[in-house]
N, CA, C and O of each residue as an XYZ file, in Angstrom:
628
protein
N      23.759    -70.836     47.779
C      24.358    -69.614     47.346
C      24.449    -69.560     45.819
O      24.671    -70.574     45.157
N      24.276    -68.376     45.292
C      24.356    -68.228     43.819
C      25.458    -67.231     43.534
O      25.481    -66.125     44.074
N      26.356    -67.641     42.686
C      27.478    -66.798     42.261
C      27.418    -66.596     40.744
O      26.610    -67.208     40.045
N      28.289    -65.729     40.271
C      28.354    -65.351     38.862
C      28.400    -66.544     37.945
O      27.753    -66.532     36.897
N      29.152    -67.591     38.304
C      29.321    -68.748     37.413
C      28.022    -69.524     37.272
O      27.905    -70.357     36.373
N      27.045    -69.275     38.134
C      25.799    -70.014     38.098
C      24.773    -69.448     37.106
O      23.648    -69.941     37.018
N      25.168    -68.423     36.370
C      24.225    -67.815     35.429
C      23.923    -68.747     34.268
O      24.698    -69.657     33.975
N      22.826    -68.523     33.627
C      22.373    -69.364     32.510
C      23.004    -68.915     31.205
O      22.800    -69.572     30.184
N      23.762    -67.823     31.189
C      24.338    -67.300     29.939
C      25.895    -67.362     29.990
O      26.544    -66.368     30.315
N      26.458    -68.500     29.675
C      27.906    -68.596     29.737
C      28.605    -68.075     28.493
O      29.771    -68.389     28.254
N      27.887    -67.264     27.686
C      28.416    -66.858     26.391
C      29.732    -66.118     26.511
O      30.616    -66.286     25.671
N      29.875    -65.298     27.548
C      31.147    -64.554     27.644
C      32.312    -65.540     27.835
O      33.417    -65.280     27.359
N      32.073    -66.683     28.535
C      33.092    -67.662     28.703
C      33.375    -68.384     27.397
O      34.525    -68.694     27.088
N      32.344    -68.646     26.645
C      32.525    -69.324     25.343
C      33.313    -68.438     24.394
O      34.194    -68.918     23.680
N      33.002    -67.157     24.383
C      33.752    -66.212     23.551
C      35.197    -66.142     23.950
O      36.081    -66.130     23.093
N      35.459    -66.096     25.264
C      36.836    -66.077     25.756
C      37.550    -67.357     25.373
O      38.715    -67.328     24.978
N      36.856    -68.483     25.488
C      37.425    -69.789     25.130
C      37.816    -69.780     23.658
O      38.922    -70.199     23.316
N      36.930    -69.311     22.779
C      37.223    -69.317     21.357
C      38.402    -68.377     21.047
O      39.263    -68.707     20.232
N      38.433    -67.241     21.683
C      39.537    -66.289     21.465
C      40.854    -66.931     21.907
O      41.840    -66.894     21.170
N      40.872    -67.505     23.080
C      42.121    -68.125     23.581
C      42.529    -69.345     22.738
O      43.708    -69.568     22.461
N      41.508    -70.126     22.341
C      41.805    -71.290     21.548
C      42.448    -70.894     20.207
O      43.423    -71.501     19.765
N      41.887    -69.882     19.589
C      42.445    -69.408     18.331
C      43.891    -68.949     18.513
O      44.743    -69.251     17.677
N      44.175    -68.229     19.584
C      45.519    -67.750     19.819
C      46.465    -68.924     20.147
O      47.627    -68.939     19.741
N      45.930    -69.900     20.893
C      46.774    -71.037     21.276
C      47.133    -71.916     20.079
O      48.193    -72.542     20.059
N      46.257    -71.961     19.096
C      46.563    -72.750     17.926
C      47.739    -72.142     17.139
O      48.524    -72.861     16.521
N      47.841    -70.836     17.174
C      48.893    -70.147     16.412
C      50.198    -69.955     17.172
O      51.270    -69.829     16.579
N      50.087    -69.936     18.475
C      51.243    -69.579     19.283
C      51.244    -70.396     20.570
O      50.279    -70.384     21.335
N      52.315    -71.084     20.786
C      52.459    -71.875     22.040
C      52.968    -70.979     23.128
O      54.173    -70.880     23.361
N      52.028    -70.313     23.807
C      52.361    -69.306     24.791
C      51.664    -69.659     26.137
O      50.460    -69.910     26.175
N      52.424    -69.669     27.190
C      51.847    -70.059     28.493
C      50.700    -69.145     28.913
O      49.704    -69.607     29.470
N      50.844    -67.841     28.641
C      49.795    -66.898     29.039
C      48.484    -67.250     28.329
O      47.414    -67.170     28.933
N      48.560    -67.628     27.087
C      47.358    -68.013     26.330
C      46.778    -69.335     26.867
O      45.560    -69.488     26.952
N      47.642    -70.273     27.223
C      47.154    -71.519     27.772
C      46.496    -71.316     29.134
O      45.528    -71.997     29.472
N      47.021    -70.384     29.904
C      46.383    -70.051     31.181
C      45.026    -69.432     30.917
O      44.061    -69.744     31.616
N      44.929    -68.564     29.925
C      43.658    -67.973     29.542
C      42.670    -69.019     29.067
O      41.488    -68.971     29.409
N      43.152    -69.956     28.285
C      42.282    -71.039     27.817
C      41.793    -71.880     28.974
O      40.616    -72.236     29.043
N      42.714    -72.201     29.896
C      42.309    -72.985     31.068
C      41.269    -72.249     31.897
O      40.342    -72.860     32.429
N      41.423    -70.950     32.003
C      40.442    -70.113     32.755
C      39.073    -70.141     32.083
O      38.037    -70.254     32.739
N      39.102    -70.033     30.734
C      37.821    -70.097     29.972
C      37.169    -71.462     30.134
O      35.953    -71.544     30.307
N      37.950    -72.531     30.082
C      37.420    -73.863     30.267
C      36.776    -73.992     31.647
O      35.683    -74.542     31.782
N      37.460    -73.484     32.663
C      36.913    -73.498     33.995
C      35.601    -72.730     34.043
O      34.650    -73.155     34.700
N      35.551    -71.625     33.363
C      34.355    -70.752     33.369
C      33.150    -71.407     32.772
O      32.027    -71.066     33.145
N      33.327    -72.332     31.860
C      32.185    -73.032     31.236
C      31.936    -74.409     31.855
O      31.150    -75.208     31.346
N      32.629    -74.660     32.968
C      32.325    -75.890     33.717
C      33.230    -77.078     33.424
O      33.011    -78.171     33.948
N      34.252    -76.869     32.584
C      35.194    -77.981     32.283
C      36.423    -77.917     33.221
O      37.564    -77.810     32.769
N      36.153    -77.986     34.522
C      37.246    -77.841     35.487
C      38.350    -78.858     35.350
O      39.528    -78.522     35.474
N      37.978    -80.117     35.091
C      39.043    -81.166     34.997
C      39.902    -80.931     33.761
O      41.115    -81.137     33.804
N      39.291    -80.503     32.663
C      40.062    -80.183     31.490
C      40.985    -78.996     31.753
O      42.145    -78.992     31.341
N      40.464    -78.016     32.428
C      41.234    -76.839     32.809
C      42.450    -77.256     33.664
O      43.578    -76.822     33.431
N      42.175    -78.105     34.647
C      43.307    -78.551     35.508
C      44.349    -79.352     34.735
O      45.543    -79.245     35.015
N      43.912    -80.148     33.773
C      44.844    -80.941     32.940
C      45.725    -79.998     32.118
O      46.937    -80.190     32.023
N      45.112    -78.998     31.539
C      45.890    -78.012     30.734
C      46.866    -77.277     31.600
O      48.020    -77.102     31.209
N      46.440    -76.829     32.787
C      47.339    -76.115     33.685
C      48.511    -76.986     34.127
O      49.631    -76.496     34.274
N      48.256    -78.265     34.339
C      49.322    -79.176     34.776
C      50.378    -79.357     33.698
O      51.526    -79.680     34.004
N      50.009    -79.153     32.450
C      50.942    -79.332     31.333
C      51.819    -78.121     31.070
O      52.751    -78.205     30.270
N      51.553    -77.012     31.714
C      52.317    -75.802     31.509
C      53.660    -75.895     32.223
O      53.711    -76.254     33.399
N      54.731    -75.580     31.535
C      56.074    -75.526     32.126
C      56.202    -74.271     32.962
O      56.384    -73.177     32.429
N      56.105    -74.429     34.282
C      56.141    -73.255     35.160
C      57.544    -72.711     35.392
O      57.684    -71.627     35.959
N      58.579    -73.421     34.977
C      59.939    -72.941     35.219
C      60.278    -71.719     34.392
O      61.219    -70.993     34.714
N      59.521    -71.481     33.326
C      59.812    -70.342     32.435
C      58.840    -69.172     32.625
O      58.923    -68.169     31.917
N      57.927    -69.308     33.579
C      56.910    -68.272     33.789
C      57.497    -67.098     34.611
O      58.317    -67.280     35.511
N      57.043    -65.922     34.257
C      57.375    -64.740     35.086
C      56.428    -64.731     36.289
O      55.408    -65.421     36.306
N      56.797    -63.928     37.295
C      56.023    -63.962     38.547
C      54.536    -63.676     38.330
O      53.696    -64.336     38.941
N      54.196    -62.732     37.495
C      52.796    -62.395     37.297
C      52.043    -63.558     36.576
O      50.868    -63.800     36.853
N      52.718    -64.251     35.673
C      52.082    -65.402     35.040
C      51.883    -66.548     35.995
O      50.857    -67.228     35.968
N      52.893    -66.765     36.859
C      52.777    -67.825     37.834
C      51.640    -67.518     38.828
O      50.911    -68.415     39.252
N      51.508    -66.236     39.185
C      50.422    -65.839     40.073
C      49.068    -66.117     39.439
O      48.161    -66.625     40.099
N      48.929    -65.781     38.142
C      47.685    -66.017     37.458
C      47.391    -67.492     37.317
O      46.247    -67.914     37.484
N      48.407    -68.287     37.010
C      48.220    -69.720     36.870
C      47.758    -70.290     38.230
O      46.877    -71.147     38.276
N      48.336    -69.827     39.292
C      47.982    -70.316     40.624
C      46.503    -69.974     40.948
O      45.774    -70.794     41.505
N      46.094    -68.767     40.590
C      44.728    -68.359     40.848
C      43.713    -69.167     40.007
O      42.667    -69.589     40.500
N      44.062    -69.363     38.728
C      43.151    -70.140     37.853
C      43.095    -71.580     38.319
O      42.034    -72.203     38.286
N      44.229    -72.116     38.754
C      44.237    -73.508     39.256
C      43.377    -73.601     40.544
O      42.571    -74.519     40.692
N      43.562    -72.647     41.455
C      42.785    -72.703     42.698
C      41.297    -72.587     42.410
O      40.496    -73.269     43.049
N      40.916    -71.753     41.478
C      39.528    -71.596     41.163
C      38.976    -72.815     40.469
O      37.833    -73.198     40.721
N      39.757    -73.443     39.595
C      39.344    -74.682     38.948
C      39.158    -75.804     39.973
O      38.220    -76.595     39.878
N      40.055    -75.861     40.942
C      39.908    -76.841     42.022
C      38.667    -76.592     42.817
O      37.955    -77.530     43.176
N      38.387    -75.321     43.105
C      37.178    -74.956     43.826
C      35.949    -75.443     43.036
O      35.061    -76.084     43.598
N      35.907    -75.137     41.750
C      34.759    -75.518     40.921
C      34.620    -77.023     40.849
O      33.513    -77.535     40.679
N      35.738    -77.749     40.976
C      35.716    -79.226     40.931
C      35.350    -79.809     42.313
O      35.239    -81.025     42.465
N      35.167    -78.945     43.301
C      34.784    -79.400     44.645
C      35.938    -79.732     45.568
O      35.723    -80.212     46.681
N      37.179    -79.479     45.115
C      38.372    -79.755     45.927
C      38.702    -78.520     46.748
O      39.729    -77.881     46.522
N      37.835    -78.175     47.705
C      37.941    -76.959     48.453
C      39.218    -76.845     49.304
O      39.825    -75.777     49.374
N      39.612    -77.930     49.934
C      40.796    -77.892     50.790
C      42.056    -77.561     49.975
O      42.855    -76.710     50.366
N      42.214    -78.238     48.853
C      43.352    -77.996     47.967
C      43.317    -76.557     47.414
O      44.329    -75.861     47.334
N      42.095    -76.159     47.040
C      41.925    -74.786     46.458
C      42.294    -73.751     47.529
O      42.982    -72.777     47.225
N      41.854    -73.943     48.756
C      42.146    -72.959     49.809
C      43.624    -72.816     50.051
O      44.115    -71.716     50.307
N      44.342    -73.928     49.973
C      45.811    -73.861     50.161
C      46.448    -72.989     49.073
O      47.341    -72.195     49.367
N      46.004    -73.128     47.835
C      46.526    -72.314     46.762
C      46.077    -70.858     46.864
O      46.849    -69.953     46.547
N      44.853    -70.622     47.298
C      44.385    -69.250     47.499
C      45.262    -68.531     48.578
O      45.607    -67.357     48.442
N      45.594    -69.278     49.629
C      46.435    -68.679     50.685
C      47.808    -68.286     50.141
O      48.306    -67.205     50.454
N      48.426    -69.148     49.332
C      49.694    -68.817     48.721
C      49.527    -67.613     47.808
O      50.346    -66.695     47.811
N      48.440    -67.632     47.019
C      48.176    -66.524     46.089
C      48.029    -65.209     46.799
O      48.478    -64.180     46.295
N      47.396    -65.217     47.980
C      47.262    -63.972     48.772
C      48.613    -63.440     49.166
O      48.864    -62.240     49.057
N      49.496    -64.318     49.626
C      50.833    -63.890     50.073
C      51.689    -63.386     48.915
O      52.521    -62.498     49.101
N      51.492    -63.947     47.723
C      52.371    -63.637     46.628
C      51.682    -62.816     45.501
O      52.176    -62.778     44.375
N      50.595    -62.194     45.801
C      49.877    -61.386     44.834
C      50.786    -60.233     44.351
O      51.389    -59.547     45.176
N      50.889    -60.019     43.045
C      51.807    -59.008     42.497
C      51.330    -57.567     42.711
O      52.129    -56.635     42.627
N      50.009    -57.376     42.991
C      49.512    -56.033     43.227
C      48.145    -56.123     43.911
O      47.581    -57.210     44.034
N      47.616    -54.982     44.355
C      46.366    -54.949     45.099
C      45.151    -55.380     44.283
O      44.270    -56.071     44.795
N      45.103    -54.976     43.022
C      43.961    -55.368     42.196
C      43.915    -56.901     42.027
O      42.861    -57.527     42.131
N      45.104    -57.476     41.762
C      45.143    -58.920     41.629
C      44.776    -59.587     42.954
O      44.061    -60.589     42.978
N      45.279    -59.015     44.068
C      44.916    -59.520     45.383
C      43.420    -59.523     45.606
O      42.868    -60.437     46.219
N      42.755    -58.461     45.086
C      41.303    -58.401     45.230
C      40.595    -59.591     44.556
O      39.601    -60.103     45.069
N      41.127    -60.022     43.396
C      40.569    -61.205     42.705
C      40.823    -62.437     43.567
O      39.924    -63.263     43.724
N      41.989    -62.578     44.113
C      42.305    -63.742     44.943
C      41.380    -63.798     46.139
O      40.815    -64.848     46.444
N      41.220    -62.668     46.824
C      40.356    -62.589     48.004
C      38.905    -62.904     47.656
O      38.235    -63.635     48.385
N      38.424    -62.361     46.558
C      37.035    -62.605     46.132
C      36.822    -64.110     45.886
O      35.866    -64.686     46.405
N      37.690    -64.739     45.113
C      37.533    -66.161     44.834
C      37.748    -67.013     46.056
O      37.067    -68.021     46.246
N      38.693    -66.616     46.889
C      38.923    -67.367     48.111
C      37.661    -67.277     48.989
O      37.250    -68.267     49.594
N      37.062    -66.101     49.052
C      35.844    -65.950     49.830
C      34.704    -66.848     49.323
O      33.981    -67.450     50.117
N      34.555    -66.928     48.010
C      33.551    -67.792     47.438
C      33.802    -69.257     47.767
O      32.878    -70.020     48.050
N      35.081    -69.626     47.721
C      35.449    -70.994     48.033
C      35.111    -71.319     49.480
O      34.558    -72.378     49.775
N      35.445    -70.408     50.374
C      35.124    -70.589     51.784
C      33.637    -70.684     52.035
O      33.196    -71.476     52.868
N      32.833    -69.860     51.301
C      31.390    -69.923     51.438
C      30.887    -71.278     51.015
O      30.044    -71.872     51.687
N      31.402    -71.780     49.892
C      30.961    -73.091     49.430
C      31.343    -74.214     50.410
O      30.665    -75.238     50.498
N      32.422    -73.997     51.128
C      32.868    -74.970     52.121
C      32.115    -74.791     53.485
O      32.364    -75.521     54.444
N      31.215    -73.823     53.527
C      30.419    -73.599     54.736
C      31.076    -72.714     55.770
O      30.567    -72.614     56.887
N      32.174    -72.073     55.453
C      32.886    -71.182     56.354
C      32.488    -69.733     56.072
O      33.273    -68.940     55.551
N      31.246    -69.415     56.433
C      30.693    -68.129     56.080
C      31.393    -66.918     56.726
O      31.574    -65.887     56.080
N      31.779    -67.049     57.987
C      32.449    -65.910     58.643
C      33.773    -65.588     57.936
O      34.080    -64.425     57.674
N      34.526    -66.601     57.643
C      35.795    -66.361     56.927
C      35.549    -65.854     55.508
O      36.287    -65.005     55.008
N      34.511    -66.379     54.867
C      34.153    -65.929     53.521
C      33.844    -64.446     53.541
O      34.338    -63.695     52.700
N      33.040    -64.022     54.485
C      32.670    -62.599     54.575
C      33.914    -61.742     54.725
O      34.026    -60.692     54.092
N      34.847    -62.180     55.555
C      36.086    -61.401     55.759
C      36.865    -61.212     54.452
O      37.328    -60.112     54.152
N      37.000    -62.267     53.699
C      37.754    -62.226     52.429
C      37.061    -61.313     51.432
O      37.700    -60.486     50.781
N      35.741    -61.472     51.318
C      35.003    -60.662     50.352
C      34.963    -59.203     50.764
O      34.994    -58.329     49.897
N      34.896    -58.907     52.057
C      34.971    -57.533     52.510
C      36.304    -56.941     52.180
O      36.366    -55.791     51.746
N      37.418    -57.699     52.373
C      38.745    -57.229     52.015
C      38.819    -56.907     50.523
O      39.352    -55.872     50.125
N      38.277    -57.811     49.707
C      38.293    -57.573     48.248
C      37.517    -56.300     47.891
O      37.962    -55.499     47.068
N      36.396    -56.137     48.498
C      35.568    -54.951     48.223
C      36.313    -53.683     48.657
O      36.276    -52.672     47.956
N      36.958    -53.733     49.760
C      37.709    -52.575     50.255
C      38.830    -52.213     49.302
O      39.008    -51.034     48.994
N      39.593    -53.184     48.823
C      40.695    -52.958     47.884
C      40.155    -52.383     46.579
O      40.721    -51.443     46.020
N      39.064    -52.952     46.105
C      38.489    -52.490     44.834
C      37.973    -51.068     44.935
O      38.133    -50.276     44.006
N      37.348    -50.740     46.070
C      36.903    -49.364     46.268
C      38.076    -48.412     46.315
O      38.020    -47.323     45.743
N      39.147    -48.817     46.999
C      40.329    -47.976     47.133
C      40.952    -47.676     45.772
O      41.527    -46.607     45.567
N      40.836    -48.613     44.854
C      41.443    -48.440     43.510
C      40.423    -47.884     42.493
O      40.758    -47.709     41.322
N      39.214    -47.613     42.925
C      38.209    -47.018     42.045
C      37.811    -47.926     40.889
O      37.486    -47.450     39.801
N      37.837    -49.212     41.124
C      37.471    -50.185     40.089
C      35.989    -50.466     40.162
O      35.579    -51.430     40.810
N      35.171    -49.648     39.514
C      33.726    -49.713     39.699
C      33.110    -51.039     39.295
O      32.225    -51.546     39.984
N      33.573    -51.616     38.168
C      33.051    -52.933     37.755
C      33.370    -53.977     38.790
O      32.533    -54.815     39.123
N      34.593    -53.925     39.303
C      35.017    -54.936     40.313
C      34.300    -54.708     41.631
O      33.963    -55.659     42.336
N      34.059    -53.400     41.974
C      33.318    -53.131     43.195
C      31.916    -53.745     43.084
O      31.420    -54.338     44.041
N      31.300    -53.604     41.948
C      29.973    -54.213     41.737
C      29.998    -55.730     41.862
O      29.082    -56.330     42.425
N      31.032    -56.335     41.343
C      31.197    -57.808     41.444
C      31.339    -58.194     42.921
O      30.689    -59.135     43.375
N      32.175    -57.482     43.667
C      32.344    -57.796     45.090
C      31.070    -57.546     45.865
O      30.754    -58.282     46.800
N      30.325    -56.503     45.482
C      29.054    -56.206     46.176
C      28.099    -57.399     45.969
O      27.424    -57.827     46.905
N      28.049    -57.939     44.713
C      27.198    -59.091     44.497
C      27.671    -60.282     45.321
O      26.855    -60.995     45.905
N      29.004    -60.503     45.373
C      29.553    -61.582     46.186
C      29.244    -61.433     47.662
O      28.964    -62.412     48.353
N      29.296    -60.200     48.137
C      29.016    -59.968     49.575
C      27.562    -60.279     49.880
O      27.244    -60.823     50.937
N      26.665    -59.928     48.936
C      25.261    -60.261     49.146
C      25.051    -61.785     49.151
O      24.175    -62.311     49.838
N      25.894    -62.477     48.351
C      25.798    -63.936     48.269
C      26.170    -64.629     49.564
O      25.770    -65.770     49.797
N      26.935    -63.946     50.411
C      27.291    -64.546     51.730
C      26.622    -63.799     52.853
O      27.049    -63.910     54.002
N      25.556    -63.017     52.549
C      24.745    -62.425     53.564
C      25.273    -61.100     54.116
O      24.932    -60.726     55.238
N      26.089    -60.393     53.355
C      26.573    -59.099     53.780
C      25.822    -57.995     53.061
O      25.284    -58.198     51.972
N      25.792    -56.860     53.663
C      25.269    -55.663     52.943
C      26.457    -54.915     52.405
O      27.442    -54.730     53.120
N      26.395    -54.486     51.186
C      27.516    -53.772     50.592
C      27.148    -52.338     50.595
O      27.928    -51.500     50.142
């Protein structure tokens, strides 16, 4: 299976990394560290991403920041090949998603994780749910992303 992260042009991740790194140097802010961890994950540095996420004091995070941290951690675990641990976090993230658009991200990534673990039927269900939510909210860029993901697990969008 081929997903977005498999592209040969990780420049958008590098730019995000540099932007977050610059902000993190000036300001010790959990949201920026989560963004930096996500950028690290995006360029393949999953273990570094997980280390940074583990260092964040979660007791001071607001619900939406905690939700984002959980999603980034689950995705970093997925990229590191720890699918079982990632799936447990994705399930929590689904239950505690702050809104439907965020839930669509969780479902999309959870679906990709399930596909990588060989659970194609479950993966299809998650990605179809993500696509449905994204269509309902008129998020055309996100709909296109889910359509690509659905093709990656053998669905027609």
